[in-house]
N, C-alpha and C positions, 0 to 999 in steps of 0.2 A: 059361372066363372068369366064367361064372355062380358055378360052385362056388364061388369066390373070394370073392365077394359076398355067397353065402348065409352064412357063418357069420358077415361081421362087420356081417349085419341081427339075426343071431339073437342077440348077442353087445350090440347095442343094444336090444334087444327085453329082454333078461334085465336090462339096466343099467337100464332104466324103471323094469320089476315090482318089484326093489329099491329102487330110488329112492320108486316108489309104497308102498311096502311101507313103507319106512323112515318116512314121513310118518304112512301111516295106524297104524304098530303100537301110539306112545303112546295112542292115543285106544283102540284096541282094549282093549288091556290096563286099562284104567282103567274099570272098570265104575261105569257110571251116573253117567257124566261129563258128557254131554249133558241127563240128566234134574235132576241138579245146579243146572246154570247156567237152569233153566226153572222150578224149584221153591222157590229161594229168591226172594222179592220185592227189588229194591231197596232197600236202606237210604234212607228219606226223609232229608234233611237236616232242621235244625235250626229248630221254627217260629219264623214272624218275629213278632213281637208289636207290632210298630208299630202306632196307632193313637190314638184321642182315648178316655177310659177314666173313664165316672165309678162311683162307689162302689154298690153295694147295700149300706144299712148292716144289711136284714132276714137279709143273711144272712154278715155277717160281726161280728167280735168286735173293734173295736178298742174304744179308748178312750170312753167314754161321750159326754165334752168334746170327742170329732172329729166334723167333721159340713161338708156340702160340700165333698166330698176330690173332686177333679179328678186324673189322670194322663193325662201325655203318653208315649208311647214313642217312640221313634226307632232303627231297628235298620238300619245298613249292616255288612253282614261280621261280623266279630268285635266289631262293638262295639256297644253298648247304650246310649243315654241315654235317663235318666229323668226328669221333670220332672214334681213331686209339689205341689199345691198346697190348700190346706185350711185350715179353720178350730179351732183349738183356744180352746175358751170364746167368747171374744169377739177373739181376733187371728189375726189370717191368717199361716198359715207357707205360705212357699215354700223346697223342697229340690229340688236337683240334684244328681246322678250318674249317672256314665257307667262300667258295667262291660264289662270285657274278655274274652273268652272264648280267645283266641291264647296266653294267658300275662302280657301287659302287666299292669302293677299299675294296679287301679283305682280310680276318683277319687272319692270321695265325702269333700265337704266336712266333714260332719258327724263324723265316724269322725275321733280322738286321733292323736296319733302315734306312739304305739304300738301300732300298730292291724294287723292283717297281713289284707289283702282279696285272695281271689282267686273267679275263678267260672268255670264250664266248664258245660257240657252234658253232663248225664247222660241219654240218650235223648233224651225231648221235655221236657224237664226242664232251666231255665236253673236252677241251685243258685247259691248266692254265699253264701262262706263269710268270718264274719268274726274274728277272732283279735283279743281283746284285754289284753294285760297290762296286770294291776292291778299296781303296784308302790306299798302307801301307806307303807311303814314296808321295813328290810333285814331281818325278819324277817317280814314278809307277801307271795309274791310269787304269784300266782295269775292264769293265763289263765281268759278266758271265751268261748266260742265258741259264735255262734250261727250258722244255716243259714237264708239265705231261700229260698225255693223257688217259681218262678213255672212257671206252667202254663196253655195255653190250649184252650181247650175243643174238641172237632172240629169244631164247625162256626164257630168262631173268633170268640162273642160274647163269650166269659166268658172272664175272666183273674182268675186265682187268685196271691194271695201268701200263703203259710204262710211264717211263722219260726218255727222252734224253737231249744231249747236243743241241744247236743252229747249231751247226754243224751235227747233228745228229746221233751223238756214244750212243749206247745205255748204260745208267747206271743203270737200273734195268729194271726188270719184276715182277708183283705183279700178281696172278692170284686167287681170290676169289672164292669159292661157295658158293650161297646161303644157310644160317639158317633159314631164318626166309623172 
C-alpha cells in the first residue's frame, strides 16, 4: 500500500515544481525586470500652482503702464482658475479665466468667439494654446496662435508666465513671487 502512495506524492511534488516554475519563468526570462522597477523614479504629478502671487516687475517684461499686479490661482484637479488684478495707467483691470487640462473647453471671457483654447500639462509646465481666427475680409483669413506657459520654481516660491507666438517670438514674461 505504501508503494501506491509514493507515486502520488511524487506526482504532487512534480506538479508543485511545474507550477512554481511556471510562475517564476517570466521573471527569470525578463532580464533586469526587478532593476527597471527600482531604477525608474515615479513620475511626479503636475505641480499645484495655487496661491496668492504678486508681480516682480524687476524680473518681468510687461507693458510699462502695468503696475500693482496681483494674481490668485486656485487649482483643483484638472481645473485651474486664474483671477488677475492690476492697474494699467490709472485704470484698475480685473480678469478671470479658467483652464481645464482634461480636454474641456477653457473659459476666457477676453478671447473672442473665433478663438479655440486648449490647455495641457507638458511635463511640469502648464501650456495654454490660444488659436484666434482673423477674418477681416473674404480675401484675408489668418490664424494667430499664442502659447502661454506657466512654470513654478522647485521651491514653490516663484511662478513664471511666458507668452510666445507660434513662431517662438517672446511677447511677454511675468514673474510672480508667492505672497501666500
